[in-house]
C-alpha positions as CSV (number, residue, x, y, z in Angstrom):
1,M,-14.2,5.6,1.6
2,K,-15.8,3.7,4.5
3,G,-15.1,0.6,6.5
4,I,-13.6,-0.8,9.7
5,L,-10.3,0.7,10.9
6,Y,-7.8,-2.0,11.8
7,V,-4.8,-1.1,13.9
8,E,-2.0,-3.6,13.2
9,N,0.4,-2.5,15.9
10,E,-0.2,-1.5,19.5
11,K,-4.0,-2.0,19.4
12,G,-5.6,1.0,20.9
13,D,-8.9,2.8,21.2
14,L,-9.4,3.2,17.5
15,D,-9.0,-0.5,16.6
16,G,-12.3,-1.8,15.2
17,A,-13.8,1.7,14.9
18,F,-16.1,2.5,11.8
19,A,-14.7,5.2,9.5
20,V,-16.6,7.2,6.9
21,C,-14.5,9.5,4.7
22,P,-16.2,11.4,1.9
23,V,-13.3,12.2,-0.5
24,S,-13.2,14.5,-3.6
25,Q,-10.7,13.5,-6.2
26,R,-9.7,15.4,-9.3
27,I,-8.0,13.4,-12.1
28,N,-6.3,15.0,-15.1
29,P,-7.4,12.7,-17.9
30,E,-4.4,13.6,-20.1
31,T,-1.7,12.8,-17.5
32,G,-3.5,10.5,-15.0
33,E,-2.3,12.8,-12.1
34,S,-4.7,13.2,-9.3
35,T,-5.3,15.2,-6.1
36,A,-7.8,14.3,-3.3
37,T,-9.1,15.8,-0.1
38,G,-11.5,14.4,2.4
39,N,-12.9,14.5,5.9
40,C,-13.3,11.5,8.1
41,E,-15.6,10.6,10.9
42,I,-14.3,7.6,13.0
43,T,-16.9,6.3,15.3
44,V,-15.9,4.2,18.3
45,S,-19.3,4.5,20.0
46,S,-22.2,6.9,19.8
47,E,-20.5,9.2,22.4
48,D,-16.8,8.7,21.3
49,V,-16.0,10.0,17.8
50,V,-12.8,11.2,16.1
51,Y,-12.7,13.7,13.2
52,A,-9.8,13.7,10.7
53,E,-8.7,15.3,7.4
54,L,-6.8,13.9,4.6
55,D,-5.2,15.2,1.4
56,C,-3.0,13.4,-1.1
57,K,-1.8,13.6,-4.7
58,G,-0.2,11.2,-7.2
59,M,-1.5,9.1,-10.0
60,A,-5.0,7.8,-10.4
61,G,-5.3,4.7,-8.1
62,D,-2.2,5.6,-6.1
63,C,-2.5,8.7,-3.9
64,R,0.0,9.7,-1.1
65,G,-0.2,12.5,1.4
66,E,-1.2,13.4,4.9
67,F,-3.9,12.2,7.4
68,R,-4.5,14.4,10.4
69,L,-6.6,13.8,13.5
70,V,-8.3,17.2,14.1
71,E,-10.8,16.9,16.9
72,G,-13.0,14.5,18.8
73,L,-16.0,14.0,21.1
74,G,-16.3,12.1,24.3
75,R,-13.1,10.5,25.5
76,F,-11.4,11.8,22.3
77,E,-12.0,15.5,23.0
78,G,-8.7,17.3,22.4
79,I,-7.2,14.5,20.2
80,S,-4.4,15.2,17.8
81,G,-1.9,13.2,15.7
82,G,-1.8,11.7,12.3
83,S,0.2,9.8,9.7
84,I,1.2,9.8,6.1
85,V,-1.5,8.2,4.0
86,R,-1.4,6.1,1.0
87,T,-4.6,5.1,-0.8
88,G,-5.2,2.7,-3.7
89,Q,-7.2,-0.3,-4.6
90,G,-9.9,0.8,-2.2
91,I,-7.7,0.7,0.9
92,A,-6.1,3.5,2.9
93,L,-2.9,2.7,4.7
94,L,-1.8,4.9,7.7
95,P,1.7,3.6,8.7
96,N,2.9,5.0,11.9
97,L,-0.4,6.5,13.0
98,K,0.2,8.6,16.1
99,V,-2.8,9.2,18.4
100,I,-2.3,11.8,21.1
101,T,-5.1,12.3,23.7
102,P,-5.0,14.8,26.5
């Protein structure tokens, strides 16, 4: 997954950042069940970057799970937080994303 991160509520430092999230997904061809894991790099500027992890499970095309902010560089050093995640149709939704910076 890759693209622009849009924050729909309380616009903050991550709104408009570019996110790249290589994801591995396993799909059971008999049942359609899937699991996925990935790591994200969210770039605000060349000096300010956030790293995140995600994992989810569900049916092919509809994966629900957890998104965690795990570390950062520049002004995001020491970042934490996260959200539930729902992916499908090429979009990842992060309702209630909490961003905690020191």
